[in-house]
Backbone as XML, in Angstrom:
<?xml version="1.0"?>
<chain id="A" units="angstrom">
  <residue number="1" name="UNK">
    <atom name="N" x="76.598" y="40.030" z="138.052"/>
    <atom name="CA" x="77.099" y="39.025" z="137.240"/>
    <atom name="C" x="77.754" y="37.763" z="137.941"/>
  </residue>
  <residue number="2" name="UNK">
    <atom name="N" x="77.441" y="36.933" z="137.465"/>
    <atom name="CA" x="77.561" y="35.438" z="137.896"/>
    <atom name="C" x="78.966" y="34.885" z="138.424"/>
  </residue>
  <residue number="3" name="UNK">
    <atom name="N" x="79.127" y="34.463" z="139.194"/>
    <atom name="CA" x="80.360" y="33.948" z="139.317"/>
    <atom name="C" x="80.639" y="32.838" z="138.288"/>
  </residue>
  <residue number="4" name="UNK">
    <atom name="N" x="82.606" y="32.966" z="138.217"/>
    <atom name="CA" x="82.792" y="31.835" z="136.970"/>
    <atom name="C" x="82.735" y="30.360" z="137.532"/>
  </residue>
  <residue number="5" name="UNK">
    <atom name="N" x="82.375" y="29.318" z="136.808"/>
    <atom name="CA" x="82.172" y="28.181" z="137.620"/>
    <atom name="C" x="83.641" y="27.431" z="137.520"/>
  </residue>
  <residue number="6" name="UNK">
    <atom name="N" x="83.899" y="26.928" z="138.819"/>
    <atom name="CA" x="85.296" y="26.733" z="139.224"/>
    <atom name="C" x="85.484" y="25.290" z="138.573"/>
  </residue>
  <residue number="7" name="UNK">
    <atom name="N" x="86.667" y="24.642" z="138.379"/>
    <atom name="CA" x="86.718" y="23.354" z="137.849"/>
    <atom name="C" x="86.496" y="22.017" z="139.023"/>
  </residue>
  <residue number="8" name="UNK">
    <atom name="N" x="85.972" y="21.499" z="138.507"/>
    <atom name="CA" x="85.375" y="20.112" z="139.366"/>
    <atom name="C" x="86.201" y="18.847" z="138.678"/>
  </residue>
  <residue number="9" name="UNK">
    <atom name="N" x="86.606" y="17.881" z="139.676"/>
    <atom name="CA" x="87.242" y="16.823" z="139.070"/>
    <atom name="C" x="86.033" y="15.669" z="138.524"/>
  </residue>
  <residue number="10" name="UNK">
    <atom name="N" x="85.509" y="15.797" z="137.386"/>
    <atom name="CA" x="84.556" y="14.733" z="137.157"/>
    <atom name="C" x="84.683" y="14.223" z="135.714"/>
  </residue>
  <residue number="11" name="UNK">
    <atom name="N" x="86.076" y="14.367" z="135.122"/>
    <atom name="CA" x="86.328" y="13.708" z="133.995"/>
    <atom name="C" x="87.570" y="13.120" z="133.663"/>
  </residue>
  <residue number="12" name="UNK">
    <atom name="N" x="87.778" y="12.374" z="132.893"/>
    <atom name="CA" x="89.292" y="11.640" z="132.993"/>
    <atom name="C" x="90.340" y="12.271" z="132.393"/>
  </residue>
  <residue number="13" name="UNK">
    <atom name="N" x="90.129" y="13.497" z="131.825"/>
    <atom name="CA" x="91.021" y="14.647" z="130.802"/>
    <atom name="C" x="90.868" y="15.797" z="130.908"/>
  </residue>
  <residue number="14" name="UNK">
    <atom name="N" x="91.736" y="16.543" z="130.786"/>
    <atom name="CA" x="91.612" y="17.789" z="130.611"/>
    <atom name="C" x="92.580" y="19.044" z="129.893"/>
  </residue>
  <residue number="15" name="UNK">
    <atom name="N" x="92.294" y="20.042" z="129.562"/>
    <atom name="CA" x="93.144" y="20.913" z="129.006"/>
    <atom name="C" x="92.891" y="22.406" z="130.240"/>
  </residue>
  <residue number="16" name="UNK">
    <atom name="N" x="94.058" y="22.660" z="130.603"/>
    <atom name="CA" x="94.079" y="24.353" z="131.367"/>
    <atom name="C" x="94.738" y="25.207" z="130.478"/>
  </residue>
  <residue number="17" name="UNK">
    <atom name="N" x="94.079" y="26.245" z="129.680"/>
    <atom name="CA" x="94.805" y="27.149" z="129.206"/>
    <atom name="C" x="95.096" y="28.232" z="130.154"/>
  </residue>
  <residue number="18" name="UNK">
    <atom name="N" x="96.586" y="28.572" z="130.062"/>
    <atom name="CA" x="96.899" y="29.829" z="130.912"/>
    <atom name="C" x="96.967" y="30.849" z="130.142"/>
  </residue>
  <residue number="19" name="UNK">
    <atom name="N" x="95.952" y="31.975" z="130.316"/>
    <atom name="CA" x="95.852" y="33.221" z="129.597"/>
    <atom name="C" x="96.700" y="34.423" z="130.041"/>
  </residue>
  <residue number="20" name="UNK">
    <atom name="N" x="97.437" y="35.178" z="128.785"/>
    <atom name="CA" x="98.164" y="35.965" z="129.485"/>
    <atom name="C" x="98.190" y="37.213" z="128.101"/>
  </residue>
  <residue number="21" name="UNK">
    <atom name="N" x="98.682" y="38.458" z="128.536"/>
    <atom name="CA" x="98.992" y="39.416" z="127.765"/>
    <atom name="C" x="100.472" y="39.731" z="127.359"/>
  </residue>
  <residue number="22" name="UNK">
    <atom name="N" x="100.504" y="40.777" z="126.926"/>
    <atom name="CA" x="102.008" y="41.284" z="126.428"/>
    <atom name="C" x="102.847" y="41.571" z="128.023"/>
  </residue>
  <residue number="23" name="UNK">
    <atom name="N" x="101.751" y="42.144" z="128.821"/>
    <atom name="CA" x="102.317" y="42.741" z="130.344"/>
    <atom name="C" x="102.243" y="41.546" z="131.241"/>
  </residue>
  <residue number="24" name="UNK">
    <atom name="N" x="101.751" y="40.561" z="130.605"/>
    <atom name="CA" x="101.987" y="39.391" z="131.886"/>
    <atom name="C" x="102.938" y="38.087" z="131.210"/>
  </residue>
  <residue number="25" name="UNK">
    <atom name="N" x="103.126" y="38.042" z="129.936"/>
    <atom name="CA" x="103.771" y="36.940" z="129.606"/>
    <atom name="C" x="105.161" y="36.263" z="130.090"/>
  </residue>
  <residue number="26" name="UNK">
    <atom name="N" x="106.268" y="37.147" z="130.988"/>
    <atom name="CA" x="107.125" y="36.672" z="131.331"/>
    <atom name="C" x="106.710" y="35.896" z="132.557"/>
  </residue>
  <residue number="27" name="UNK">
    <atom name="N" x="105.426" y="36.309" z="133.206"/>
    <atom name="CA" x="105.327" y="35.495" z="134.450"/>
    <atom name="C" x="104.352" y="34.483" z="133.964"/>
  </residue>
  <residue number="28" name="UNK">
    <atom name="N" x="103.804" y="34.644" z="133.197"/>
    <atom name="CA" x="103.263" y="33.216" z="132.743"/>
    <atom name="C" x="104.066" y="32.241" z="132.096"/>
  </residue>
  <residue number="29" name="UNK">
    <atom name="N" x="105.334" y="32.368" z="131.421"/>
    <atom name="CA" x="105.984" y="31.811" z="130.863"/>
    <atom name="C" x="106.804" y="31.105" z="131.970"/>
  </residue>
  <residue number="30" name="UNK">
    <atom name="N" x="107.317" y="31.650" z="132.869"/>
    <atom name="CA" x="107.721" y="31.023" z="134.470"/>
    <atom name="C" x="106.890" y="30.079" z="135.335"/>
  </residue>
  <residue number="31" name="UNK">
    <atom name="N" x="105.514" y="30.788" z="135.197"/>
    <atom name="CA" x="104.657" y="29.767" z="135.732"/>
    <atom name="C" x="104.624" y="28.333" z="135.008"/>
  </residue>
  <residue number="32" name="UNK">
    <atom name="N" x="104.593" y="28.465" z="133.736"/>
    <atom name="CA" x="104.351" y="27.595" z="132.866"/>
    <atom name="C" x="105.449" y="26.340" z="132.887"/>
  </residue>
  <residue number="33" name="UNK">
    <atom name="N" x="106.680" y="26.968" z="133.358"/>
    <atom name="CA" x="107.778" y="26.406" z="133.269"/>
    <atom name="C" x="108.041" y="25.768" z="134.685"/>
  </residue>
  <residue number="34" name="UNK">
    <atom name="N" x="107.244" y="26.089" z="135.566"/>
    <atom name="CA" x="107.676" y="25.506" z="136.935"/>
    <atom name="C" x="106.578" y="24.395" z="136.903"/>
  </residue>
  <residue number="35" name="UNK">
    <atom name="N" x="105.204" y="24.846" z="136.580"/>
    <atom name="CA" x="104.165" y="23.614" z="136.861"/>
    <atom name="C" x="104.964" y="22.385" z="135.970"/>
  </residue>
  <residue number="36" name="UNK">
    <atom name="N" x="105.408" y="22.556" z="135.045"/>
    <atom name="CA" x="105.955" y="21.144" z="133.875"/>
    <atom name="C" x="106.990" y="20.550" z="134.689"/>
  </residue>
  <residue number="37" name="UNK">
    <atom name="N" x="107.938" y="21.422" z="135.757"/>
    <atom name="CA" x="108.583" y="20.243" z="136.401"/>
    <atom name="C" x="108.313" y="19.999" z="137.507"/>
  </residue>
  <residue number="38" name="UNK">
    <atom name="N" x="107.187" y="20.625" z="138.264"/>
    <atom name="CA" x="106.766" y="20.502" z="139.558"/>
    <atom name="C" x="105.574" y="18.966" z="139.249"/>
  </residue>
  <residue number="39" name="UNK">
    <atom name="N" x="105.083" y="19.321" z="137.933"/>
    <atom name="CA" x="104.055" y="18.239" z="137.699"/>
    <atom name="C" x="104.304" y="17.102" z="136.525"/>
  </residue>
  <residue number="40" name="UNK">
    <atom name="N" x="105.210" y="17.228" z="135.910"/>
    <atom name="CA" x="105.623" y="16.269" z="134.809"/>
    <atom name="C" x="104.515" y="16.253" z="133.608"/>
  </residue>
  <residue number="41" name="UNK">
    <atom name="N" x="103.966" y="17.696" z="133.552"/>
    <atom name="CA" x="102.822" y="17.519" z="132.433"/>
    <atom name="C" x="103.207" y="18.063" z="131.446"/>
  </residue>
  <residue number="42" name="UNK">
    <atom name="N" x="102.598" y="17.699" z="130.413"/>
    <atom name="CA" x="103.044" y="18.041" z="129.030"/>
    <atom name="C" x="102.350" y="19.459" z="128.738"/>
  </residue>
  <residue number="43" name="UNK">
    <atom name="N" x="103.381" y="20.474" z="128.499"/>
    <atom name="CA" x="103.009" y="22.024" z="128.068"/>
    <atom name="C" x="102.799" y="22.077" z="126.506"/>
  </residue>
  <residue number="44" name="UNK">
    <atom name="N" x="101.984" y="22.797" z="126.006"/>
    <atom name="CA" x="101.857" y="23.246" z="124.769"/>
    <atom name="C" x="102.677" y="24.330" z="124.430"/>
  </residue>
  <residue number="45" name="UNK">
    <atom name="N" x="102.458" y="24.660" z="123.205"/>
    <atom name="CA" x="103.326" y="26.045" z="122.925"/>
    <atom name="C" x="102.975" y="27.423" z="123.567"/>
  </residue>
  <residue number="46" name="UNK">
    <atom name="N" x="103.852" y="28.057" z="123.677"/>
    <atom name="CA" x="103.481" y="29.753" z="124.312"/>
    <atom name="C" x="102.968" y="30.432" z="123.063"/>
  </residue>
  <residue number="47" name="UNK">
    <atom name="N" x="101.572" y="30.846" z="122.961"/>
    <atom name="CA" x="101.155" y="31.159" z="122.095"/>
    <atom name="C" x="101.038" y="32.791" z="122.240"/>
  </residue>
  <residue number="48" name="UNK">
    <atom name="N" x="101.656" y="33.728" z="121.268"/>
    <atom name="CA" x="101.617" y="34.880" z="121.392"/>
    <atom name="C" x="100.877" y="35.392" z="120.219"/>
  </residue>
  <residue number="49" name="UNK">
    <atom name="N" x="99.622" y="34.579" z="120.346"/>
    <atom name="CA" x="98.651" y="35.285" z="119.074"/>
    <atom name="C" x="97.354" y="34.433" z="119.293"/>
  </residue>
  <residue number="50" name="UNK">
    <atom name="N" x="96.278" y="34.921" z="118.828"/>
    <atom name="CA" x="95.185" y="34.158" z="119.501"/>
    <atom name="C" x="94.988" y="32.751" z="118.674"/>
  </residue>
  <residue number="51" name="UNK">
    <atom name="N" x="94.396" y="31.730" z="119.302"/>
    <atom name="CA" x="94.678" y="30.257" z="118.514"/>
    <atom name="C" x="93.150" y="29.985" z="119.301"/>
  </residue>
  <residue number="52" name="UNK">
    <atom name="N" x="92.358" y="28.950" z="118.126"/>
    <atom name="CA" x="91.201" y="28.349" z="118.170"/>
    <atom name="C" x="90.590" y="29.379" z="118.868"/>
  </residue>
  <residue number="53" name="UNK">
    <atom name="N" x="89.706" y="28.987" z="119.860"/>
    <atom name="CA" x="88.390" y="29.930" z="120.363"/>
    <atom name="C" x="88.830" y="30.887" z="121.541"/>
  </residue>
  <residue number="54" name="UNK">
    <atom name="N" x="89.987" y="30.630" z="121.758"/>
    <atom name="CA" x="90.867" y="31.717" z="122.981"/>
    <atom name="C" x="90.906" y="33.031" z="122.610"/>
  </residue>
  <residue number="55" name="UNK">
    <atom name="N" x="90.293" y="33.880" z="123.471"/>
    <atom name="CA" x="90.348" y="35.355" z="123.103"/>
    <atom name="C" x="91.550" y="35.847" z="123.720"/>
  </residue>
  <residue number="56" name="UNK">
    <atom name="N" x="92.706" y="35.173" z="124.303"/>
    <atom name="CA" x="93.743" y="35.498" z="124.716"/>
    <atom name="C" x="94.875" y="34.949" z="124.440"/>
  </residue>
  <residue number="57" name="UNK">
    <atom name="N" x="96.094" y="35.270" z="124.175"/>
    <atom name="CA" x="97.080" y="34.436" z="124.297"/>
    <atom name="C" x="97.342" y="33.582" z="125.377"/>
  </residue>
  <residue number="58" name="UNK">
    <atom name="N" x="98.009" y="32.172" z="125.175"/>
    <atom name="CA" x="97.749" y="31.444" z="126.035"/>
    <atom name="C" x="98.870" y="29.847" z="125.843"/>
  </residue>
  <residue number="59" name="UNK">
    <atom name="N" x="98.825" y="29.360" z="126.986"/>
    <atom name="CA" x="99.631" y="28.356" z="126.779"/>
    <atom name="C" x="98.532" y="27.339" z="127.534"/>
  </residue>
  <residue number="60" name="UNK">
    <atom name="N" x="98.978" y="26.060" z="126.901"/>
    <atom name="CA" x="97.924" y="24.689" z="127.237"/>
    <atom name="C" x="98.901" y="23.687" z="128.100"/>
  </residue>
  <residue number="61" name="UNK">
    <atom name="N" x="98.104" y="23.433" z="128.948"/>
    <atom name="CA" x="98.733" y="22.049" z="129.753"/>
    <atom name="C" x="97.792" y="21.024" z="129.641"/>
  </residue>
  <residue number="62" name="UNK">
    <atom name="N" x="98.109" y="19.694" z="129.406"/>
    <atom name="CA" x="97.305" y="18.731" z="129.366"/>
    <atom name="C" x="97.494" y="17.733" z="130.872"/>
  </residue>
  <residue number="63" name="UNK">
    <atom name="N" x="96.529" y="17.526" z="131.493"/>
    <atom name="CA" x="96.154" y="17.081" z="132.596"/>
    <atom name="C" x="95.316" y="15.795" z="132.758"/>
  </residue>
  <residue number="64" name="UNK">
    <atom name="N" x="95.464" y="15.193" z="133.589"/>
    <atom name="CA" x="94.193" y="13.919" z="133.732"/>
    <atom name="C" x="93.760" y="14.012" z="135.083"/>
  </residue>
  <residue number="65" name="UNK">
    <atom name="N" x="92.572" y="13.127" z="135.661"/>
    <atom name="CA" x="91.854" y="13.375" z="136.782"/>
    <atom name="C" x="92.666" y="12.830" z="138.142"/>
  </residue>
  <residue number="66" name="UNK">
    <atom name="N" x="94.000" y="11.905" z="137.790"/>
    <atom name="CA" x="94.720" y="11.748" z="138.550"/>
    <atom name="C" x="95.697" y="12.858" z="139.291"/>
  </residue>
  <residue number="67" name="UNK">
    <atom name="N" x="95.865" y="13.749" z="138.301"/>
    <atom name="CA" x="96.502" y="15.068" z="138.818"/>
    <atom name="C" x="95.631" y="16.084" z="139.225"/>
  </residue>
  <residue number="68" name="UNK">
    <atom name="N" x="94.572" y="16.195" z="139.197"/>
    <atom name="CA" x="93.404" y="17.350" z="139.036"/>
    <atom name="C" x="93.615" y="18.005" z="140.766"/>
  </residue>
  <residue number="69" name="UNK">
    <atom name="N" x="93.348" y="16.679" z="141.836"/>
    <atom name="CA" x="93.229" y="17.426" z="143.238"/>
    <atom name="C" x="94.619" y="18.068" z="143.519"/>
  </residue>
  <residue number="70" name="UNK">
    <atom name="N" x="95.839" y="18.043" z="143.167"/>
    <atom name="CA" x="97.058" y="18.542" z="143.518"/>
    <atom name="C" x="97.380" y="19.601" z="142.364"/>
  </residue>
  <residue number="71" name="UNK">
    <atom name="N" x="96.980" y="19.606" z="141.165"/>
    <atom name="CA" x="97.492" y="20.555" z="140.409"/>
    <atom name="C" x="96.570" y="21.850" z="140.102"/>
  </residue>
  <residue number="72" name="UNK">
    <atom name="N" x="95.145" y="21.663" z="140.259"/>
    <atom name="CA" x="94.491" y="22.700" z="140.146"/>
    <atom name="C" x="94.445" y="23.682" z="141.518"/>
  </residue>
  <residue number="73" name="UNK">
    <atom name="N" x="94.444" y="23.118" z="142.902"/>
    <atom name="CA" x="94.874" y="24.068" z="143.931"/>
    <atom name="C" x="95.759" y="24.991" z="143.591"/>
  </residue>
  <residue number="74" name="UNK">
    <atom name="N" x="97.172" y="24.161" z="143.214"/>
    <atom name="CA" x="98.555" y="24.719" z="143.079"/>
    <atom name="C" x="98.498" y="25.770" z="142.186"/>
  </residue>
  <residue number="75" name="UNK">
    <atom name="N" x="97.717" y="25.660" z="140.918"/>
    <atom name="CA" x="97.781" y="26.597" z="139.916"/>
    <atom name="C" x="97.156" y="27.584" z="140.483"/>
  </residue>
  <residue number="76" name="UNK">
    <atom name="N" x="95.921" y="27.491" z="141.188"/>
    <atom name="CA" x="94.978" y="28.740" z="141.604"/>
    <atom name="C" x="95.987" y="29.496" z="142.414"/>
  </residue>
  <residue number="77" name="UNK">
    <atom name="N" x="96.615" y="28.901" z="143.269"/>
    <atom name="CA" x="97.499" y="29.523" z="144.475"/>
    <atom name="C" x="98.587" y="30.436" z="143.847"/>
  </residue>
  <residue number="78" name="UNK">
    <atom name="N" x="99.054" y="29.959" z="142.491"/>
    <atom name="CA" x="100.314" y="30.319" z="141.793"/>
    <atom name="C" x="100.032" y="31.361" z="140.682"/>
  </residue>
  <residue number="79" name="UNK">
    <atom name="N" x="98.835" y="31.282" z="140.242"/>
    <atom name="CA" x="98.402" y="32.126" z="138.941"/>
    <atom name="C" x="98.312" y="33.474" z="138.962"/>
  </residue>
  <residue number="80" name="UNK">
    <atom name="N" x="98.450" y="33.992" z="140.402"/>
    <atom name="CA" x="98.289" y="35.577" z="140.567"/>
    <atom name="C" x="97.388" y="36.350" z="140.066"/>
  </residue>
  <residue number="81" name="UNK">
    <atom name="N" x="97.350" y="37.077" z="138.791"/>
    <atom name="CA" x="96.333" y="37.413" z="138.431"/>
    <atom name="C" x="95.939" y="36.935" z="136.755"/>
  </residue>
  <residue number="82" name="UNK">
    <atom name="N" x="96.446" y="35.812" z="136.679"/>
    <atom name="CA" x="95.835" y="35.376" z="135.184"/>
    <atom name="C" x="94.731" y="34.280" z="135.411"/>
  </residue>
  <residue number="83" name="UNK">
    <atom name="N" x="94.087" y="34.915" z="134.172"/>
    <atom name="CA" x="93.118" y="33.777" z="134.018"/>
    <atom name="C" x="93.402" y="32.606" z="133.809"/>
  </residue>
  <residue number="84" name="UNK">
    <atom name="N" x="92.656" y="31.255" z="133.912"/>
    <atom name="CA" x="93.071" y="29.987" z="133.523"/>
    <atom name="C" x="91.609" y="29.125" z="132.921"/>
  </residue>
  <residue number="85" name="UNK">
    <atom name="N" x="91.943" y="28.987" z="131.985"/>
    <atom name="CA" x="90.824" y="28.291" z="131.193"/>
    <atom name="C" x="90.851" y="26.772" z="131.383"/>
  </residue>
  <residue number="86" name="UNK">
    <atom name="N" x="89.936" y="26.082" z="132.257"/>
    <atom name="CA" x="90.209" y="24.777" z="132.059"/>
    <atom name="C" x="88.775" y="24.070" z="131.634"/>
  </residue>
  <residue number="87" name="UNK">
    <atom name="N" x="88.899" y="22.948" z="130.826"/>
    <atom name="CA" x="87.978" y="22.227" z="130.394"/>
    <atom name="C" x="88.441" y="20.999" z="130.345"/>
  </residue>
  <residue number="88" name="UNK">
    <atom name="N" x="87.298" y="19.910" z="130.301"/>
    <atom name="CA" x="87.369" y="18.620" z="130.212"/>
    <atom name="C" x="87.672" y="18.203" z="128.393"/>
  </residue>
  <residue number="89" name="UNK">
    <atom name="N" x="88.226" y="17.090" z="128.344"/>
    <atom name="CA" x="88.329" y="16.518" z="126.790"/>
    <atom name="C" x="87.467" y="15.295" z="126.890"/>
  </residue>
  <residue number="90" name="UNK">
    <atom name="N" x="86.621" y="15.230" z="126.314"/>
    <atom name="CA" x="85.295" y="14.096" z="126.104"/>
    <atom name="C" x="85.569" y="13.881" z="124.876"/>
  </residue>
  <residue number="91" name="UNK">
    <atom name="N" x="85.890" y="14.475" z="123.614"/>
    <atom name="CA" x="85.768" y="14.543" z="122.516"/>
    <atom name="C" x="84.587" y="14.927" z="121.653"/>
  </residue>
  <residue number="92" name="UNK">
    <atom name="N" x="83.777" y="15.601" z="122.551"/>
    <atom name="CA" x="83.117" y="16.705" z="121.990"/>
    <atom name="C" x="83.549" y="18.269" z="122.128"/>
  </residue>
  <residue number="93" name="UNK">
    <atom name="N" x="84.045" y="18.769" z="121.350"/>
    <atom name="CA" x="84.612" y="19.931" z="121.569"/>
    <atom name="C" x="83.465" y="21.303" z="121.779"/>
  </residue>
  <residue number="94" name="UNK">
    <atom name="N" x="82.291" y="21.219" z="121.376"/>
    <atom name="CA" x="81.600" y="21.950" z="121.845"/>
    <atom name="C" x="81.050" y="22.283" z="123.351"/>
  </residue>
  <residue number="95" name="UNK">
    <atom name="N" x="80.783" y="20.769" z="123.675"/>
    <atom name="CA" x="80.412" y="20.750" z="125.056"/>
    <atom name="C" x="81.699" y="20.778" z="125.976"/>
  </residue>
  <residue number="96" name="UNK">
    <atom name="N" x="82.951" y="20.536" z="125.876"/>
    <atom name="CA" x="84.179" y="20.554" z="126.450"/>
    <atom name="C" x="84.384" y="21.955" z="126.773"/>
  </residue>
  <residue number="97" name="UNK">
    <atom name="N" x="83.784" y="22.922" z="125.486"/>
    <atom name="CA" x="84.061" y="24.724" z="125.713"/>
    <atom name="C" x="82.857" y="25.178" z="126.229"/>
  </residue>
  <residue number="98" name="UNK">
    <atom name="N" x="82.132" y="24.394" z="126.448"/>
    <atom name="CA" x="80.834" y="25.244" z="126.934"/>
    <atom name="C" x="80.267" y="24.380" z="128.452"/>
  </residue>
  <residue number="99" name="UNK">
    <atom name="N" x="79.791" y="23.204" z="128.154"/>
    <atom name="CA" x="79.025" y="22.593" z="129.425"/>
    <atom name="C" x="80.116" y="22.250" z="130.314"/>
  </residue>
  <residue number="100" name="UNK">
    <atom name="N" x="81.395" y="21.903" z="130.147"/>
    <atom name="CA" x="82.419" y="20.931" z="130.799"/>
    <atom name="C" x="83.291" y="22.324" z="130.614"/>
  </residue>
  <residue number="101" name="UNK">
    <atom name="N" x="83.192" y="23.572" z="130.765"/>
    <atom name="CA" x="84.278" y="24.849" z="130.964"/>
    <atom name="C" x="84.171" y="25.401" z="132.283"/>
  </residue>
  <residue number="102" name="UNK">
    <atom name="N" x="85.501" y="25.721" z="132.890"/>
    <atom name="CA" x="85.795" y="25.769" z="134.192"/>
    <atom name="C" x="86.706" y="26.920" z="134.337"/>
  </residue>
  <residue number="103" name="UNK">
    <atom name="N" x="86.995" y="27.917" z="135.461"/>
    <atom name="CA" x="87.777" y="28.994" z="135.399"/>
    <atom name="C" x="88.346" y="29.249" z="136.619"/>
  </residue>
  <residue number="104" name="UNK">
    <atom name="N" x="89.448" y="29.587" z="136.501"/>
    <atom name="CA" x="90.391" y="30.139" z="137.966"/>
    <atom name="C" x="90.237" y="31.570" z="137.327"/>
  </residue>
  <residue number="105" name="UNK">
    <atom name="N" x="90.190" y="32.449" z="138.274"/>
    <atom name="CA" x="90.053" y="33.809" z="137.717"/>
    <atom name="C" x="88.787" y="34.236" z="136.879"/>
  </residue>
  <residue number="106" name="UNK">
    <atom name="N" x="89.026" y="35.381" z="136.316"/>
    <atom name="CA" x="87.803" y="36.335" z="135.574"/>
    <atom name="C" x="87.863" y="35.210" z="134.318"/>
  </residue>
  <residue number="107" name="UNK">
    <atom name="N" x="86.301" y="34.951" z="134.413"/>
    <atom name="CA" x="85.841" y="34.257" z="133.059"/>
    <atom name="C" x="85.872" y="35.228" z="131.849"/>
  </residue>
  <residue number="108" name="UNK">
    <atom name="N" x="86.122" y="34.831" z="130.812"/>
    <atom name="CA" x="86.437" y="35.342" z="129.360"/>
    <atom name="C" x="85.533" y="34.817" z="128.521"/>
  </residue>
  <residue number="109" name="UNK">
    <atom name="N" x="85.021" y="35.694" z="127.194"/>
    <atom name="CA" x="84.183" y="34.906" z="126.562"/>
    <atom name="C" x="84.999" y="34.259" z="125.452"/>
  </residue>
  <residue number="110" name="UNK">
    <atom name="N" x="84.628" y="33.065" z="125.105"/>
    <atom name="CA" x="85.473" y="32.298" z="124.088"/>
    <atom name="C" x="84.762" y="32.449" z="122.764"/>
  </residue>
  <residue number="111" name="UNK">
    <atom name="N" x="85.200" y="32.561" z="121.885"/>
    <atom name="CA" x="84.969" y="32.536" z="120.358"/>
    <atom name="C" x="84.032" y="31.244" z="119.799"/>
  </residue>
  <residue number="112" name="UNK">
    <atom name="N" x="83.120" y="30.857" z="120.154"/>
    <atom name="CA" x="82.364" y="29.555" z="119.962"/>
    <atom name="C" x="82.136" y="29.761" z="118.605"/>
  </residue>
  <residue number="113" name="UNK">
    <atom name="N" x="82.264" y="30.510" z="117.665"/>
    <atom name="CA" x="82.058" y="30.374" z="116.287"/>
    <atom name="C" x="82.926" y="29.326" z="115.577"/>
  </residue>
  <residue number="114" name="UNK">
    <atom name="N" x="84.284" y="29.348" z="116.362"/>
    <atom name="CA" x="85.392" y="28.595" z="115.817"/>
    <atom name="C" x="84.845" y="26.869" z="115.677"/>
  </residue>
  <residue number="115" name="UNK">
    <atom name="N" x="83.892" y="26.424" z="116.260"/>
    <atom name="CA" x="83.474" y="25.309" z="116.456"/>
    <atom name="C" x="82.541" y="25.150" z="115.368"/>
  </residue>
  <residue number="116" name="UNK">
    <atom name="N" x="82.659" y="24.160" z="114.458"/>
    <atom name="CA" x="81.386" y="23.918" z="113.477"/>
    <atom name="C" x="80.376" y="22.870" z="114.159"/>
  </residue>
  <residue number="117" name="UNK">
    <atom name="N" x="79.229" y="23.422" z="114.253"/>
    <atom name="CA" x="78.008" y="22.487" z="115.175"/>
    <atom name="C" x="77.108" y="21.876" z="113.768"/>
  </residue>
  <residue number="118" name="UNK">
    <atom name="N" x="77.839" y="21.105" z="113.076"/>
    <atom name="CA" x="76.977" y="20.420" z="112.280"/>
    <atom name="C" x="75.929" y="19.220" z="112.845"/>
  </residue>
</chain>
């Protein structure tokens, strides 16, 4: 098994999706609350259902290249066992979720059939 592709700071904007389940949702909520305060970043809804291509419950964080070098190491240190999917925001959803997809923790297969590739 190959190692998950680690986030790199080579794009202008990103999403980080903190993945959780029933057993980890309380910790995930606390983590997202703390990072919102620490970094003053926009936090999306706390989805206790599958949304889009994500195979796990998730909470989305939007951040830019200027936040990357402090935010990603902090998130990696504080995520414990949670998986975090990080992807670029280039305007090409397919590339953002494949070529520009990065992981903190265990890589999880996305539901790429969600994207219409016309």
